[in-house]
C-alpha positions in Angstrom: -14.8 72.0 -1.9 -12.6 74.5 -3.1 -12.0 77.9 -1.9 -13.4 80.7 -4.0 -13.7 84.2 -4.8 -14.8 82.8 -7.4 -13.0 84.6 -10.7 -14.1 88.3 -10.6 -12.9 91.1 -10.5 -9.2 90.5 -10.7 -9.2 88.1 -13.8 -7.0 89.0 -16.7 -5.5 87.7 -20.1 -2.0 88.8 -18.6 -1.3 86.7 -16.0 -0.5 87.8 -12.4 3.0 88.1 -11.6 2.9 87.5 -8.0 2.1 84.3 -6.2 2.4 80.6 -7.1 2.1 79.1 -10.4 0.9 75.9 -12.0 3.1 73.0 -13.5 0.9 73.8 -16.4 1.3 77.7 -16.8 3.0 77.4 -19.8 0.6 75.5 -21.4 -2.6 77.8 -20.2 -0.3 80.7 -21.7 -0.1 79.1 -24.9 -3.6 78.3 -25.1 -4.7 82.2 -24.4 -6.1 81.5 -21.2 -7.1 84.6 -18.9 -6.0 84.4 -15.3 -6.8 85.3 -11.6 -5.3 85.1 -8.2 -7.0 82.1 -6.8 -5.6 81.5 -3.1 -2.3 82.8 -3.8 -2.1 80.9 -6.8 -2.0 82.0 -10.8 -4.8 80.2 -12.5 -6.5 79.9 -15.4 -10.3 81.7 -15.0 -11.3 80.8 -18.7 -9.7 80.3 -22.3 -12.6 81.3 -24.5 -16.3 81.5 -22.9 -17.4 80.6 -19.5 -20.7 79.3 -21.3 -19.1 77.5 -24.1 -16.8 75.6 -21.4 -19.8 75.2 -19.1 -21.8 73.4 -22.0 -18.7 71.5 -23.1 -18.6 69.6 -19.8 -22.3 68.9 -19.7 -22.5 67.7 -23.3 -19.0 66.4 -23.8 -16.0 66.6 -21.6 -13.9 69.2 -20.1 -10.1 69.3 -18.6 -9.5 71.2 -15.9 -6.1 72.1 -13.9 -6.4 71.7 -10.4 -2.8 71.8 -9.3 -3.6 74.7 -6.7 -5.2 71.7 -4.5 -3.1 70.3 -1.3 -2.2 66.8 -1.4 -1.2 65.3 2.2 -0.1 61.7 2.7 -0.7 60.0 6.0 0.8 56.8 6.5 1.9 54.4 9.5 0.5 51.8 11.4 -1.8 54.1 13.1 -2.9 56.2 10.2 -6.5 54.8 10.2 -6.8 55.3 13.8 -5.3 58.8 13.9 -7.6 59.9 11.1 -10.6 58.4 12.8 -9.9 60.5 15.7 -9.0 63.6 13.5 -11.6 63.9 11.2 -15.1 63.6 10.9 -15.8 60.3 9.0 -14.9 56.9 9.7 -11.7 56.6 7.5 -10.8 53.1 9.1 -13.7 51.5 7.1 -12.5 52.7 3.8 -11.2 49.7 1.5 -7.9 50.3 -0.2 -8.5 52.4 -3.5 -11.9 53.6 -2.0 -12.6 57.6 -1.5 -14.7 59.2 1.1 -15.6 63.0 1.4 -15.0 63.9 4.9 -14.6 67.1 7.2 -12.0 68.3 9.4 -13.6 70.2 12.7 -12.9 72.5 15.2 -13.5 71.7 19.1 -17.1 73.7 18.3 -18.0 71.6 15.5 -17.0 74.3 12.8 -15.8 73.2 9.5 -12.2 74.2 9.3 -11.7 72.5 5.6 -13.7 69.8 3.8 -11.8 67.0 2.1 -11.5 64.0 -0.1 -9.7 61.2 1.6 -8.3 58.3 -0.5 -7.1 54.9 1.1 -4.3 54.1 -1.2 -2.3 51.1 0.8 -3.1 49.3 3.8 -1.6 52.1 6.3 -1.5 54.9 3.4 -4.0 57.6 3.0 -4.1 60.8 0.6 -6.0 63.6 1.8 -7.2 66.5 -0.4 -7.1 69.7 1.1 -8.5 73.2 -0.5 -5.7 75.5 -1.6 -6.3 78.0 1.0 -6.3 75.7 3.9 -3.7 73.1 3.3 -1.4 75.0 5.7 -4.2 74.7 8.3 -5.0 71.2 7.7 -1.4 70.0 7.8 -0.9 71.7 11.0 -4.2 70.3 12.5 -3.4 66.8 11.4 0.1 67.1 12.8 -1.2 68.3 16.4 -4.1 65.7 16.5 -1.5 63.0 15.7 0.3 63.7 19.0 2.9 60.7 19.5 1.0 58.5 17.1 3.0 56.1 14.8 2.5 58.3 11.6 4.5 60.1 9.4 2.6 63.1 7.5 4.0 64.4 4.3 3.0 67.6 2.2 3.2 66.3 -1.2 1.5 69.8 -2.7 4.5 71.1 -4.4 5.5 67.7 -6.0 2.2 67.2 -7.4 0.1 68.2 -10.2 -3.7 67.6 -10.6 -5.9 67.3 -13.5 -9.7 66.5 -13.8 -11.5 65.5 -17.0 -15.2 65.7 -16.4 -18.2 65.2 -18.5 -20.3 62.4 -20.3 -17.5 61.4 -22.7 -14.7 61.4 -20.2 -14.6 57.6 -20.0 -14.0 57.1 -23.8 -11.4 59.9 -24.0 -9.2 58.6 -20.9 -9.3 54.9 -22.3 -8.4 56.1 -25.8 -5.4 58.4 -24.7 -2.2 56.3 -25.2 0.2 55.9 -22.2 -2.0 54.6 -19.2 -1.1 51.1 -18.1 -1.9 49.3 -14.5 -0.1 46.6 -13.7 -1.7 43.4 -13.9 -4.8 44.8 -15.4 -6.2 45.5 -19.0 -6.2 49.4 -18.6 -9.5 50.2 -20.6 -11.5 47.4 -18.4 -9.9 48.3 -15.3 -10.8 51.9 -15.9 -14.1 51.2 -17.3 -14.8 48.9 -14.2 -13.7 51.6 -11.7 -16.6 53.0 -9.5 -17.5 56.4 -8.4 -15.1 57.6 -5.3 -13.0 54.7 -6.2 -9.2 55.0 -7.5 -6.2 52.9 -8.8 -2.7 53.1 -9.3 -0.8 53.0 -12.5 1.4 54.9 -15.1 1.4 57.2 -17.6 3.9 56.9 -20.0 6.0 55.5 -17.6 5.7 57.7 -14.3 3.4 57.0 -11.5 -0.3 58.0 -11.5 -3.3 57.9 -9.4 -6.4 57.6 -11.3 -9.6 58.8 -9.3 -13.0 58.3 -10.6 -14.2 61.6 -8.1 -14.9 65.4 -9.6 -16.7 68.4 -8.6 -18.9 69.3 -11.5 -21.9 67.0 -11.0 -20.6 65.0 -14.1 -18.8 61.3 -14.5 -14.9 62.2 -14.6 -11.8 61.6 -13.6 -9.3 63.1 -11.4 -5.6 62.4 -12.2 -3.0 62.8 -9.9 0.6 62.8 -11.3 4.4 64.4 -10.7 4.5 68.1 -11.5 6.7 67.6 -14.2 4.8 65.1 -15.7 1.6 67.0 -16.2 2.0 69.2 -19.4 2.6 65.5 -21.5 -0.5 64.3 -19.6 -2.5 67.5 -20.6 -1.6 67.3 -24.0 -2.3 63.6 -24.6 -5.6 64.2 -23.5 -6.4 67.4 -25.4 -5.1 65.3 -28.4 -7.4 62.6 -28.2 -10.4 64.5 -26.5 -10.6 68.0 -28.5 -12.2 65.8 -32.1 -14.9 64.8 -29.4 -15.8 68.2 -28.1 -13.4 68.4 -25.2 -12.3 71.7 -24.2 -10.1 73.2 -21.6 -12.0 74.6 -18.7 -11.2 77.4 -16.2 -12.6 78.3 -12.6 -15.6 80.5 -13.7 -17.5 77.5 -15.2 -16.2 75.1 -12.6 -18.0 77.3 -10.2 -21.1 77.1 -12.3 -21.3 73.5 -12.5 -20.5 72.6 -9.0 -23.4 75.1 -7.9 -26.0 73.5 -10.5 -24.8 70.2 -8.8 -25.5 71.5 -5.4 -21.9 71.3 -4.1 -20.9 73.3 -1.1 -17.8 75.5 -1.4 -15.4 76.6 1.1 -15.4 80.1 2.0 -19.3 80.3 0.7 -21.3 77.4 2.2 -18.9 76.1 4.5 -16.8 77.8 7.3 -16.2 77.5 10.8 -19.4 79.2 11.8 -21.1 76.7 10.4 -22.0 73.0 11.7 -21.9 70.1 9.0 -25.9 69.4 9.8 -26.9 73.4 9.0 -25.0 72.6 5.6 -26.9 69.4 4.8 -23.6 67.6 5.7 -25.0 65.5 8.8 -24.4 62.5 7.0 -20.7 63.0 6.6 -20.3 63.0 10.3 -19.8 59.4 12.1 -21.4 59.8 15.5 -21.0 56.2 16.4 -17.0 56.7 16.7 -15.9 56.6 20.1 -14.0 60.3 19.6 -13.1 62.7 17.2 -12.4 66.3 17.3 -15.9 68.3 17.6 -18.0 65.3 18.4 -19.4 66.9 21.4 -20.8 70.3 19.9 -22.0 68.1 16.9 -23.8 65.8 18.9 -25.4 68.9 20.8 -26.2 70.6 17.6 -27.2 74.0 16.5 -29.5 76.3 18.1 -33.1 75.6 16.8 -33.0 78.8 14.9 -29.6 78.5 13.3 -30.0 79.1 9.4 -29.7 76.0 7.2 -28.7 75.9 3.8 -31.1 75.8 1.0 -31.5 75.9 -2.6 -33.6 78.9 -4.3 -34.8 79.2 -7.8 -35.3 82.6 -9.2 -37.7 84.2 -11.9 -36.4 86.2 -14.7 -33.1 86.5 -15.6 -31.4 88.5 -12.9 -29.0 86.4 -10.6 -28.5 86.5 -7.1 -24.8 87.0 -5.8 -22.8 85.7 -2.6 -23.9 88.3 0.3 -27.2 89.2 -1.2 -29.9 89.4 1.6 -33.1 87.6 1.3 -36.4 88.6 3.1 -39.8 87.2 3.8 -41.7 89.7 2.3 -40.8 93.1 0.1 -41.8 95.3 3.1 -39.1 97.7 3.8 -39.3 96.9 7.4 -39.0 93.3 7.4 -36.0 92.2 8.8 -33.4 89.7 6.6 -34.1 86.1 7.0 -31.2 84.9 5.6 -27.9 85.5 2.9 -27.3 84.2 -0.4 -24.0 82.4 -0.4 -23.6 81.4 -4.1 -25.6 82.5 -7.0 -25.5 82.2 -10.9 -27.8 82.2 -14.2 -27.8 78.6 -14.6 -26.3 77.8 -17.9 -27.9 74.3 -18.0 -31.2 75.4 -16.7 -31.8 78.7 -18.1 -33.0 80.5 -14.6 -31.5 82.2 -11.5 -30.1 79.5 -9.0 -28.6 80.2 -5.7 -27.9 78.4 -2.6 -28.5 80.7 0.7 -28.6 80.4 4.7 -32.1 81.1 5.7 -33.7 80.9 9.0 -35.1 77.1 9.4 -38.9 78.7 9.5 -38.3 79.5 5.6 -36.4 76.6 4.7 -39.4 74.4 3.6 -39.7 73.7 -0.5 -41.9 75.7 -1.9 -41.4 78.9 0.3 -41.4 82.0 -1.5 -38.9 84.7 -0.7 -37.5 87.8 -1.7 -34.1 88.3 -2.6 -32.4 92.0 -2.6 -30.5 92.2 -6.2 -29.2 95.6 -5.9 -31.9 97.4 -4.6 -34.8 95.6 -6.0 -36.3 92.5 -4.1 -37.2 89.7 -6.7 -39.2 86.7 -5.9 -37.3 83.2 -5.3 -38.6 79.9 -4.5 -37.2 77.4 -1.8 -35.9 74.4 -4.0 -34.2 71.1 -3.1 -30.5 70.5 -3.8 -29.3 69.8 -6.2 -30.4 72.0 -9.0 -28.6 69.6 -11.7 -28.4 65.9 -11.7 -26.8 63.8 -14.7 -29.1 61.3 -16.2 -27.3 58.6 -15.8 
């Protein structure tokens, strides 16, 4: 769900001096990270190698700094009703401790941002927004709340977010000393925590929200803590995880991981020019709600020839990249039928993959198309998303 450009060409081993910095910045510098400017933040793009970090997440575990994400708290007796009117999903139906992927739409049905919403109390919700959109989302929520009995607090500057992702994540987190969950056996509670659920606890006495969510296609946890507590948490996880294969992972590997998992990226697959159904997110919209911003446009739907998001599998080793054009044939007179939004040579699968918006007439799985890669049109086939799905 994160805005991304994704990592190149502005990455360097010497961190840029402008922009905002993560509370883990010194930790990253000590680890030898290369940095990039990411939505105005100086963030690690890689520590060792994109491939090493990607494969570690698929086979063991990786640890990511996501402190650039925005955290907005909406609370009060009318919080649930306010969010039902402000967002596309039915947030009032969430149980305490449950999370939901949702969208905030403009009146035309276009996507302002994609969000994860946690219900952390009867009248309290935590909303995670993309770094480049958090100010816009906050303004929209305040405007849509009107005179409702809610309080909206931007906690982004005070919050750090660390994600641990991969098949060994559960054992690593369970064996990291310092976690405590009131009234529960910590190990049992973490093992029992279901996907898209969260639980409040402490780490070395400081409050922490532990969520079983992620953006890599693997099992994992996202850990929300006070900014000043983040370095100790990061080091504790590394100490336990490193002998098991856990590595620090940057934004470059995060991008290929989410692409393999078919997860859309704001600014690439999602924008104000795209309706949710075009992006395969029609299920996220609760049309049975009485009203919400964008409902009329969503109910009307896109034009019959509006492009739809598809997966593409290429041949050979040359990967398509964002903005490359897609054609129905190799004829020089053929008009484009779509555009690549994200693409890479898949580290896990070993062949080129991409997501693209295509004319719906060419969107059926098995359809052969041609992608213009630096002046050469190479064959690709439409395939279902995701490209990769973990075995358990």
